[in-house]
KETI-880163 format. One record per residue (C-alpha): residue number from 1; residue in three letters; x, z, y. Coordinates in nm, 4 decimals. Layout:
<recs>
REC NUM ala X Z Y .
...
</recs>
This chain:
<recs>
REC 1 met -2.1415 1.3183 5.8776 .
REC 2 thr -1.9022 1.2304 5.5963 .
REC 3 leu -2.0036 1.3258 5.2442 .
REC 4 gly -1.6499 1.2736 5.1205 .
REC 5 val -1.4572 1.0133 4.9275 .
REC 6 leu -1.6551 0.7973 4.6873 .
REC 7 tyr -1.4809 0.5776 4.4338 .
REC 8 val -1.6894 0.2760 4.3404 .
REC 9 val -1.5625 0.1260 4.0169 .
REC 10 val -1.6684 -0.2323 3.9475 .
REC 11 thr -1.6298 -0.4214 3.6221 .
REC 12 gly -1.6698 -0.7750 3.4925 .
REC 13 ala -2.0502 -0.7439 3.4800 .
REC 14 gly -2.2739 -0.9807 3.6762 .
REC 15 ala -2.4119 -0.7243 3.9216 .
REC 16 thr -2.0614 -0.6967 4.0713 .
REC 17 arg -2.1614 -0.9910 4.2910 .
REC 18 gln -2.4146 -0.7609 4.4614 .
REC 19 val -2.1780 -0.4727 4.5381 .
REC 20 pro -2.0669 -0.5933 4.8849 .
REC 21 thr -2.4222 -0.6567 5.0063 .
REC 22 gln -2.6282 -0.4001 4.8143 .
REC 23 leu -2.4216 -0.0946 4.7203 .
REC 24 leu -2.1529 -0.0661 4.9866 .
REC 25 pro -2.3747 -0.0776 5.2975 .
REC 26 arg -2.6047 0.1854 5.1458 .
REC 27 ala -2.3145 0.4125 5.0489 .
REC 28 val -2.1512 0.3886 5.3915 .
REC 29 glu -2.4870 0.4473 5.5629 .
REC 30 arg -2.5306 0.7663 5.3593 .
REC 31 gly -2.1931 0.8885 5.4855 .
REC 32 trp -1.9498 0.8111 5.2033 .
REC 33 asp -1.5891 0.7055 5.2641 .
REC 34 val -1.5870 0.4332 4.9981 .
REC 35 his -1.2863 0.3060 4.8040 .
REC 36 val -1.3413 0.0311 4.5473 .
REC 37 leu -1.1471 0.0084 4.2225 .
REC 38 ala -1.1941 -0.3012 4.0074 .
REC 39 thr -1.1091 -0.3833 3.6516 .
REC 40 glu -0.8767 -0.6781 3.6080 .
REC 41 gln -1.1686 -0.8695 3.4554 .
REC 42 ala -1.3821 -0.8043 3.7637 .
REC 43 ala -1.1049 -0.9243 3.9948 .
REC 44 arg -1.0554 -1.2429 3.7907 .
REC 45 thr -1.4248 -1.3171 3.7428 .
REC 46 phe -1.5497 -1.2339 4.0920 .
REC 47 pro -1.2721 -1.3137 4.3425 .
REC 48 glu -1.5244 -1.3907 4.6172 .
REC 49 ala -1.6937 -1.0524 4.5693 .
REC 50 met -1.3497 -0.8852 4.5874 .
REC 51 arg -1.2847 -1.0595 4.9220 .
REC 52 gln -1.6287 -0.9584 5.0496 .
REC 53 ile -1.5739 -0.5966 4.9430 .
REC 54 ala -1.2414 -0.5890 5.1291 .
REC 55 asp -1.4101 -0.7353 5.4377 .
REC 56 val -1.6964 -0.4829 5.4305 .
REC 57 leu -1.4675 -0.1819 5.3853 .
REC 58 gly -1.1679 -0.3003 5.5858 .
REC 59 arg -0.9357 -0.2166 5.2959 .
REC 60 pro -0.8345 -0.4007 4.9806 .
REC 61 val -0.9847 -0.3473 4.6387 .
REC 62 arg -0.7568 -0.1425 4.4139 .
REC 63 thr -0.6820 -0.3038 4.0757 .
REC 64 gly -0.3543 -0.1501 3.9624 .
REC 65 phe -0.1437 0.1619 3.9355 .
REC 66 his 0.1069 0.0704 4.2033 .
REC 67 thr 0.0393 0.1138 4.5713 .
REC 68 thr 0.0959 -0.2537 4.6413 .
REC 69 val -0.2179 -0.2539 4.8560 .
REC 70 gly -0.0395 -0.0482 5.1191 .
REC 71 tyr -0.2079 0.2884 5.0852 .
REC 72 ser -0.2544 0.5659 4.8332 .
REC 73 leu -0.6034 0.6566 4.7279 .
REC 74 pro -0.7329 0.9982 4.8273 .
REC 75 asp -0.8838 1.2065 4.5473 .
REC 76 pro -1.2546 1.1366 4.5088 .
REC 77 asp -1.5399 1.3780 4.5653 .
REC 78 ala -1.7626 1.1581 4.3466 .
REC 79 val -1.7408 0.8375 4.1430 .
REC 80 val -1.9890 0.5558 4.0877 .
REC 81 val -1.9235 0.3121 3.8036 .
REC 82 ala -2.1560 0.0254 3.8815 .
REC 83 pro -2.1969 -0.2123 3.7300 .
REC 84 ala -2.0514 -0.0653 3.4113 .
REC 85 ser -1.9798 -0.3255 3.1450 .
REC 86 tyr -2.0044 -0.2695 2.7705 .
REC 87 asn -1.6258 -0.2817 2.7407 .
REC 88 thr -1.5666 -0.0191 3.0095 .
REC 89 ile -1.8381 0.2105 2.8731 .
REC 90 thr -1.7198 0.2000 2.5125 .
REC 91 lys -1.3479 0.2361 2.5872 .
REC 92 trp -1.4121 0.5150 2.8393 .
REC 93 ala -1.6282 0.7043 2.5875 .
REC 94 leu -1.3389 0.6885 2.3409 .
REC 95 gly -1.1044 0.8350 2.6020 .
REC 96 ile -0.8937 0.5202 2.6129 .
REC 97 ala -0.6820 0.5056 2.9283 .
REC 98 asp -0.5015 0.1757 2.8858 .
REC 99 thr -0.5874 0.0229 3.2241 .
REC 100 tyr -0.5799 0.1464 3.5804 .
REC 101 val -0.9575 0.1869 3.6019 .
REC 102 leu -0.9912 0.3613 3.2658 .
REC 103 thr -0.7049 0.5961 3.3527 .
REC 104 arg -0.8802 0.6932 3.6759 .
REC 105 leu -1.2152 0.7412 3.4984 .
REC 106 val -1.0686 0.9546 3.2210 .
REC 107 glu -0.8841 1.1593 3.4826 .
REC 108 gln -1.1970 1.2238 3.6900 .
REC 109 val -1.3942 1.3371 3.3834 .
REC 110 gly -1.1103 1.5787 3.3126 .
REC 111 arg -1.1268 1.7082 3.6704 .
REC 112 gly -1.5023 1.7600 3.6563 .
REC 113 ile -1.5741 1.5190 3.9419 .
REC 114 pro -1.9420 1.4112 3.9638 .
REC 115 ile -1.9745 1.0643 3.8111 .
REC 116 val -2.2662 0.8228 3.7917 .
REC 117 ala -2.2464 0.5226 3.5604 .
REC 118 ala -2.4953 0.2369 3.5663 .
REC 119 pro -2.4681 0.0015 3.2698 .
REC 120 cys -2.5033 -0.3706 3.3169 .
REC 121 thr -2.4866 -0.5191 2.9720 .
REC 122 ser -2.6684 -0.7842 2.7779 .
REC 123 thr -2.8981 -0.7153 2.4859 .
REC 124 arg -2.6373 -0.8716 2.2582 .
REC 125 phe -2.3746 -0.6108 2.3484 .
REC 126 ala -2.6248 -0.3254 2.3785 .
REC 127 gly -2.7301 -0.3996 2.0214 .
REC 128 his -2.3872 -0.3086 1.8873 .
REC 129 pro -2.3939 0.0234 1.6967 .
REC 130 thr -2.1280 0.1851 1.9193 .
REC 131 tyr -2.3165 0.1370 2.2452 .
REC 132 pro -2.5853 0.4106 2.2230 .
REC 133 gly -2.3251 0.6596 2.1019 .
REC 134 ser -2.0940 0.5705 2.3893 .
REC 135 leu -2.3687 0.6362 2.6428 .
REC 136 ala -2.4534 0.9633 2.4692 .
REC 137 thr -2.0873 1.0706 2.4800 .
REC 138 leu -2.0644 1.0023 2.8527 .
REC 139 lys -2.3818 1.2041 2.9100 .
REC 140 glu -2.2400 1.4925 2.7018 .
REC 141 trp -1.9377 1.4914 2.9317 .
REC 142 gly -2.1634 1.5302 3.2352 .
REC 143 val -2.1690 1.1671 3.3461 .
REC 144 asp -2.5083 1.0838 3.4964 .
REC 145 val -2.6093 0.7552 3.3318 .
REC 146 val -2.8590 0.5585 3.5415 .
REC 147 ile -3.0240 0.2745 3.3539 .
REC 148 gly -3.2192 0.0263 3.5588 .
REC 149 pro -3.5539 -0.1213 3.4580 .
REC 150 gly -3.3959 -0.4496 3.3491 .
REC 151 glu -3.1270 -0.2976 3.1272 .
REC 152 pro -3.0136 -0.4063 2.8887 .
REC 153 his -3.0731 -0.7556 3.0215 .
REC 154 glu -3.0983 -1.0932 2.8577 .
REC 155 pro -2.7754 -1.2967 2.8568 .
REC 156 gly -2.7386 -1.4877 3.1825 .
REC 157 asp -2.9748 -1.2613 3.3784 .
REC 158 asp -2.8534 -1.2062 3.7361 .
REC 159 ala -2.9420 -0.8322 3.7449 .
REC 160 ala -3.1760 -0.8811 4.0425 .
REC 161 asp -3.3335 -0.5378 3.9886 .
REC 162 phe -3.0126 -0.3379 3.9547 .
REC 163 pro -3.0870 0.0249 4.0597 .
REC 164 trp -2.8562 0.0615 4.3609 .
REC 165 asp -3.0653 0.3281 4.5369 .
REC 166 ala -3.1102 0.5342 4.2190 .
REC 167 ile -2.7337 0.5227 4.1625 .
REC 168 leu -2.6622 0.6584 4.5088 .
REC 169 asp -2.9456 0.9107 4.4846 .
REC 170 ala -2.7817 1.0478 4.1685 .
REC 171 val -2.4437 1.0985 4.3355 .
REC 172 thr -2.5525 1.2004 4.6866 .
REC 173 pro -2.6117 1.5724 4.7417 .
REC 174 asp -2.9710 1.6703 4.8133 .
REC 175 gly -3.0510 1.6628 5.1808 .
REC 176 ala -2.7672 1.4264 5.2696 .
</recs>
């Protein structure tokens, strides 16, 4: 059974390394047709994870507006933003659409698509005065914000306890 198209948006946060082994197999097992979109920072910082994601899904990671990857993305039925960096969260909450990923996120909020965001940010960034307000804004818009037990984390933490199952539970319809 296919639940539909799931966009997984990855950012330059450390838990991105876990996406190919932790999030993607679980999402596919639940019945999602997964397409991964990555920020430019994620693609630069985690090239090995980008290769692994492409191998797991059998399709390239989307990082830009143009269809240079050889296919057009179908519209999503749901979106997971995990891990969500401080930069992505704060710009998204301001409605800034100056990158491919932010444009897609702003668009999906406007369409009313179910979205789950899971922050992965250090205590240093989470301590900035804009951060709590940005999370509150996303929640007001209907974004389900899932915060794992280790968030915010200490700088250099590897996000070993990132809440992959809780993220998928939040976006997967009951009974699926």
